[in-house]
LOZA-806031 format. One line per field, with one value per residue (C-alpha): residue in three letters; chain; x, y, z. Coordinates in pm, whole numbers, plus 50000, padded with zeros to 5 digits. Example, Ala and Ser with C-alpha at 12.3 -4.5 7.8 and 13.67 -1.06 7.14 Angstrom:
2
r	(Ala_Ser)
c	(A_A)
u	(51230_51367)
v	(49550_49894)
w	(50780_50714)
//
This chain:
393
r	(Met_Thr_Ser_Ser_Val_Ala_Leu_Val_Gly_Phe_Arg_Ser_Tyr_Gly_Ser_Ser_Tyr_Leu_Pro_Arg_Leu_Ala_Glu_Leu_Glu_Ala_Arg_Gly_Val_Ala_Arg_Leu_Thr_Ala_Val_Val_Asp_Pro_Val_Ala_Pro_Asp_Gly_Ser_Asp_Pro_Asp_Ala_Val_Arg_Ala_Val_Pro_Trp_Phe_Ala_Ser_Leu_Gly_Asp_Leu_Leu_Ala_Arg_Glu_Val_Pro_Asp_Val_Val_Val_Val_Ser_Thr_Pro_Ile_Pro_Thr_His_Leu_Pro_Leu_Ala_Val_Glu_Ala_Leu_Arg_Ala_Gly_Ala_Asp_Val_Leu_Val_Glu_Lys_Pro_Thr_Ala_Ala_Ser_Leu_Ala_Glu_His_Ala_Glu_Leu_Val_Ala_Val_Ala_Arg_Glu_Thr_Gly_Arg_Leu_Cys_Gln_Val_Gly_Phe_Gln_Thr_Phe_Gly_Ser_Ser_Val_Leu_Ala_Glu_Val_Arg_His_Ala_Val_Ala_Ala_Gly_Glu_Ile_Gly_Glu_Leu_Val_Gly_Ala_Gly_Ala_Val_Gly_Ala_Trp_Thr_Arg_Thr_Asp_Gly_Tyr_Trp_Ala_Arg_Ala_Pro_Trp_Ala_Gly_Arg_Arg_Thr_Leu_Asp_Gly_Arg_Asp_Val_Val_Asp_Gly_Val_Val_Thr_Asn_Pro_Leu_Ala_His_Ala_Val_Ala_Thr_Thr_Leu_His_Val_Val_Gly_Ala_Thr_Arg_Ala_Glu_His_Val_Ala_Asp_Val_Val_Thr_Asp_Leu_Phe_His_Ala_Asn_Pro_Ile_Glu_Ala_Asp_Asp_Thr_Ser_Ser_Val_Arg_Val_Thr_Thr_Thr_Ser_Gly_Leu_Pro_Val_Gly_Phe_Gly_Phe_Thr_Leu_Cys_Ala_Pro_Ala_Gln_Glu_Pro_Ala_Arg_Val_Leu_Leu_Arg_Gly_Thr_Asp_Gly_Glu_Ile_Thr_Leu_Arg_Tyr_Glu_Arg_Asp_Glu_Ala_Ala_Val_Thr_Gly_Arg_Arg_Gly_Glu_Arg_Thr_Leu_Arg_Gly_Asp_Arg_Thr_Asp_Leu_Leu_Ala_Asp_Leu_Ile_Ser_Ala_Arg_Ala_Asp_Gly_His_Asp_Leu_Arg_Cys_Asp_Ala_Val_Asp_Thr_Gly_Ala_Phe_Met_Arg_Val_Leu_Asp_Ala_Val_Arg_Ala_Ala_Pro_Glu_Pro_Arg_Ala_Val_Gly_Ala_Glu_His_Val_Thr_Trp_Glu_Gly_Glu_Gly_Asp_Ala_Arg_His_Pro_Val_Val_His_Asp_Val_Ala_Thr_Trp_Cys_Glu_Arg_Val_Ala_Arg_Glu_Gln_Arg_Thr_Phe_Thr_Glu_Leu_Gly_Ala_Pro_Trp_Ala_Val_Pro_Ala_His_Val_Arg_Pro_Ala_Arg_Asp_Pro_Ala_Pro_Pro_Ala_Leu_Pro_Ser_Ala_Pro)
c	(A_A_A_A_A_A_A_A_A_A_A_A_A_A_A_A_A_A_A_A_A_A_A_A_A_A_A_A_A_A_A_A_A_A_A_A_A_A_A_A_A_A_A_A_A_A_A_A_A_A_A_A_A_A_A_A_A_A_A_A_A_A_A_A_A_A_A_A_A_A_A_A_A_A_A_A_A_A_A_A_A_A_A_A_A_A_A_A_A_A_A_A_A_A_A_A_A_A_A_A_A_A_A_A_A_A_A_A_A_A_A_A_A_A_A_A_A_A_A_A_A_A_A_A_A_A_A_A_A_A_A_A_A_A_A_A_A_A_A_A_A_A_A_A_A_A_A_A_A_A_A_A_A_A_A_A_A_A_A_A_A_A_A_A_A_A_A_A_A_A_A_A_A_A_A_A_A_A_A_A_A_A_A_A_A_A_A_A_A_A_A_A_A_A_A_A_A_A_A_A_A_A_A_A_A_A_A_A_A_A_A_A_A_A_A_A_A_A_A_A_A_A_A_A_A_A_A_A_A_A_A_A_A_A_A_A_A_A_A_A_A_A_A_A_A_A_A_A_A_A_A_A_A_A_A_A_A_A_A_A_A_A_A_A_A_A_A_A_A_A_A_A_A_A_A_A_A_A_A_A_A_A_A_A_A_A_A_A_A_A_A_A_A_A_A_A_A_A_A_A_A_A_A_A_A_A_A_A_A_A_A_A_A_A_A_A_A_A_A_A_A_A_A_A_A_A_A_A_A_A_A_A_A_A_A_A_A_A_A_A_A_A_A_A_A_A_A_A_A_A_A_A_A_A_A_A_A_A_A_A_A_A_A_A_A_A_A_A_A_A_A_A_A_A_A_A_A_A_A_A_A_A_A_A_A_A_A_A_A_A_A_A_A)
u	(46815_47177_47439_47743_48072_48417_48717_49003_49314_49245_49576_49698_49411_49182_49168_48968_48671_48651_48487_48250_48151_48103_47865_47673_47649_47512_47244_47168_47241_47580_47817_48180_48181_48530_48872_49112_49485_49794_49911_49687_49567_49764_49736_49828_49526_49187_48940_48690_48935_49026_48659_48571_48704_49031_49116_49453_49297_48968_48936_48951_48666_48449_48492_48327_48069_47988_47936_47688_47963_48338_48555_48885_49149_49468_49766_49667_49769_49535_49219_49098_49154_49007_48706_48632_48662_48412_48169_48168_48103_47788_47902_47869_48202_48357_48707_48944_49077_49231_48977_49237_49590_49497_49209_49189_49153_48883_48692_48714_48586_48290_48211_48213_47988_47739_47765_47703_47449_47640_47716_48071_48142_48483_48627_48646_48493_48448_48174_47963_47973_47652_47855_47952_47592_47572_47879_47743_47414_47592_47783_47475_47280_47542_47647_48008_47913_48042_48284_48613_48862_48900_49181_49309_49603_49763_50073_50138_50436_50544_50849_51100_50892_50592_50783_50924_50584_50527_50714_50479_50501_50635_50657_50532_50546_50618_50688_50574_50241_50133_50124_50117_50166_50241_50106_49842_49705_49711_49771_49590_49364_49065_49156_49157_48837_48650_48743_48633_48314_48206_48264_48054_48334_48288_48315_48611_48439_48406_48783_48920_49289_49541_49885_50125_50435_50582_50873_51015_51245_51241_51447_51138_51013_50684_50605_50585_50564_50350_50127_49853_49618_49291_49062_48707_48494_48307_48636_48692_49060_49138_49479_49621_49927_50039_50338_50435_50740_50588_50734_50418_50093_49807_49442_49385_49163_48951_48926_48643_48692_48410_48369_48199_48348_48521_48448_48708_48611_48796_48673_48845_48625_48305_48310_48314_48361_48169_48242_48012_47694_47529_47825_48022_47883_47997_47850_47871_47764_47758_47902_47750_47990_48032_48012_47684_47570_47650_47460_47155_47168_47143_46816_46646_46820_46935_47233_47568_47745_48065_47983_48293_48171_48172_48544_48625_48737_48979_49104_49177_49412_49567_49622_49794_50026_50086_50179_50382_50763_50937_50922_51215_51428_51406_51758_51932_51974_51594_51551_51618_51604_51455_51423_51607_51547_51195_51088_51330_51162_51246_51110_51102_51163_50848_50658_50324_50323_50384_50113_49868_49955_49897_49548_49460_49613_49576_49938_50199_50516_50716_50482_50495_50874_50913_51290_51318_51116_51335_51667_51964_52102_51793_51753_51887_52185_51951_51605_51347_51101_50760_50530_50254_49939_49654_49386_49046_48770)
v	(41696_41629_41825_41956_41876_42029_41832_42048_41831_41522_41344_41152_41109_41322_41038_40833_41060_40954_40612_40771_41033_40765_40581_40900_40982_40635_40708_41042_41250_41407_41467_41573_41897_42039_41964_42214_42159_42370_42099_42019_41661_41450_41111_40933_41074_40898_40947_41101_41383_41448_41451_41767_42125_42186_42502_42598_42762_42759_43130_43060_42811_43034_43325_43112_42916_42811_42436_42305_42125_42178_41893_42017_41742_41945_42003_42090_42460_42522_42379_42701_42946_42712_42612_42975_43082_42817_42888_43262_43194_43000_42637_42369_42213_41881_41946_41661_41597_41752_42033_42309_42376_42536_42588_42952_42847_42598_42872_43093_42814_42743_43116_43150_42846_42999_43342_43209_42945_42684_42326_42225_41855_41720_41399_41193_40897_40695_40938_40780_40442_40326_40124_40445_40502_40138_40186_40507_40332_40041_40285_40494_40179_40090_39771_39815_39992_40341_40462_40530_40570_40570_40564_40459_40248_40300_40098_40170_40172_40445_40434_40688_40707_40823_41116_41207_41217_41592_41903_41937_41572_41540_41917_42129_42445_42527_42873_43030_42846_42572_42222_41990_41672_41428_41091_41237_41495_41324_40947_40857_41160_40928_40747_41073_41210_40879_40821_41170_41127_40804_40950_41256_41510_41666_42042_42245_42335_41965_41941_42065_41980_41826_41692_41606_41388_41393_41199_41103_40830_40951_41259_41480_41792_41646_41357_40992_40828_41015_40995_41240_41260_41447_41526_41603_41859_41566_41457_41150_41074_40971_40837_40815_40598_40621_40532_40510_40307_39966_39640_39590_39778_39668_39782_40086_40032_40252_40121_40212_40081_40064_39939_39624_39567_39695_39785_39754_39944_39861_40158_40063_39752_39915_39655_39659_39381_39432_39246_39349_39288_39118_38890_38909_39031_39192_39507_39559_39851_39984_40313_40615_40796_41154_41306_41122_41241_41603_41583_41426_41687_41957_41799_41715_41934_41658_41717_41633_41322_41524_41892_42111_42237_41880_41843_42109_41861_41704_42049_42118_41821_41930_42279_42140_41940_42247_42460_42191_42198_42029_41649_41480_41236_40868_40757_40542_40264_40223_40201_39933_40031_39784_39778_39973_40275_40414_40105_40182_40249_40264_40027_40162_39876_39748_40052_39875_39762_40115_40254_40003_40109_40475_40394_40173_40375_40728_40809_40941_40762_40981_40920_40545_40543_40430_40394_40648_40902_40896_41086_40852_40999_40892_40548_40233_40069_39835_39942_39726_39528_39694_39583_39342_39504_39523_39269_39379_39407)
w	(31115_31023_31219_31033_31207_31162_31288_31412_31420_31210_31256_31562_31811_31595_31343_31597_31527_31164_31219_31473_31219_30953_31185_31266_30896_30825_31085_30923_31233_31157_30869_30846_30647_30704_30848_31001_31032_30962_30718_30422_30370_30126_29964_30287_30471_30484_30200_30443_30516_30154_30051_30248_30242_30425_30618_30760_31067_31251_31180_30807_30839_31058_30820_30553_30756_31113_31153_31406_31600_31623_31752_31898_31902_31914_32150_32507_32501_32206_32365_32525_32237_31975_32188_32278_31914_31809_32095_32026_31658_31751_31734_31998_32093_32186_32320_32390_32739_32936_32918_32931_33055_33389_33627_33521_33157_33258_33438_33128_32904_33133_33150_32770_32730_32974_32815_32463_32564_32364_32464_32555_32595_32705_32565_32884_32703_33023_33127_32856_33031_33197_33450_33631_33734_33848_34065_34217_34291_34464_34685_34763_34852_35114_34938_35057_35379_35441_35178_35358_35075_34700_34452_34114_33997_33659_33570_33204_32969_32730_32504_32377_32059_32259_32407_32065_31893_31928_32047_32346_32460_32812_32858_33146_32936_32574_32432_32758_32773_33012_32865_33169_32967_33246_33355_33590_33351_33013_32970_33295_33311_33261_33583_33779_33628_33651_34016_34116_33915_34087_34434_34349_34309_33967_34012_34129_34455_34542_34604_34937_34899_34659_34755_34471_34470_34118_33966_33629_33508_33149_33051_33024_33200_33314_33548_33442_33788_34037_34338_34427_34724_34689_34980_34878_35060_35216_35374_35155_35083_34724_34620_34269_34202_33840_33629_33263_33366_33444_33310_33102_33064_33288_33273_33493_33797_34020_34378_34617_34970_35220_35574_35440_35099_34790_34429_34155_33842_33521_33327_33002_32997_33132_33409_33790_34046_34370_34694_34975_35170_34872_34816_34493_34165_33841_33694_33318_33108_32758_32638_32468_32239_32357_32010_31955_32299_32212_31886_32049_32327_32060_31955_32283_32541_32778_33006_32854_32978_33029_33042_33077_33414_33545_33477_33737_34003_33757_33667_34036_34024_33695_33834_34143_33918_33702_34003_34181_34200_33908_33925_34093_33896_33991_34080_33819_34076_34082_33704_33442_33075_32827_32448_32182_31961_31973_32175_32457_32792_33163_33426_33781_34023_34203_34080_34029_34394_34517_34289_34434_34787_34703_34578_34873_35153_35011_35097_34857_34748_34984_35276_35209_35187_34826_34771_34490_34689_35001_34993_35001_35323_35518_35359_35520_35353_35167_35060_35233_35026_34998_35281_35187_35060_35311_35237_35109_35367)
//
């Protein structure tokens, strides 16, 4: 049976769903039947979009028909109202990450999905990777000994053009609503969610404590260079060191450190390097698309790869960032600006090294003594070089 799919928000990231839908249509399992966007499609939009009915609002579509699946790829503050509207109308939903703009909104979304009996998948695409199960199995089998710490490193680059792409970009709030569009909660949200997933912390109740340490070098409200420490209810410390102000973008990494080894998961490549009791080996996996997974779950009832309820631990982190004091500005003496125009971007000095230390040591920038995190009146006359990274077990 072919599932009808409506795409809410077909520009920007929403356009990435079009080739997926084309593949599913070729397989005879799904078909794009409507698009929803405040602005009507024009000649510059893909043929697939212009070939189906357009609606200015989800309400307009639902008043005419209820598709089997609604994909919500819209600004963060709209995730909850649009997803709830679709669920209550009788559609299953795939909502892009982050799930919602607060932990309270996440709880409401999960409650509505349970109340209506509908499926609600979240677009953390890494959850579709088979290598995550391989990593969890290696840890459970004791291949790296006892797991003593985990973390993720993300040293990325974003330009002025990135922050200018939408009114909500880089905002903590907009028109009185939470947005939380910072490095931890949007660009590197996959790193947070994936790390928590592989250590078995998926639901909100799996997180005991969150400590945030937020900064920005760009002239934005939200954070672009941040460290976060999560303690799970099992007592495991997890450190996240992230920046959008690196000299060049590097692949994000999840680090799992044990008493007898280490696993480095490069989730963007569906690949993990294991060094432990069995020596060195590489794990590789394939990836199931989450829209395809949702559609197949409608048919056979299997558990979703990324059910909304299983993003609760990530939402605990997002909520801590949302409720945290405003990010502190990185001092100009610690930043070099490169490029021009929309390509202009800041580089925080030695930031990738400090992000690595956060992930390995599960201490924040401030706790580690990163120069931009320590008030000038307590710093020595010259900032010391970052200490050498501890070697892997």
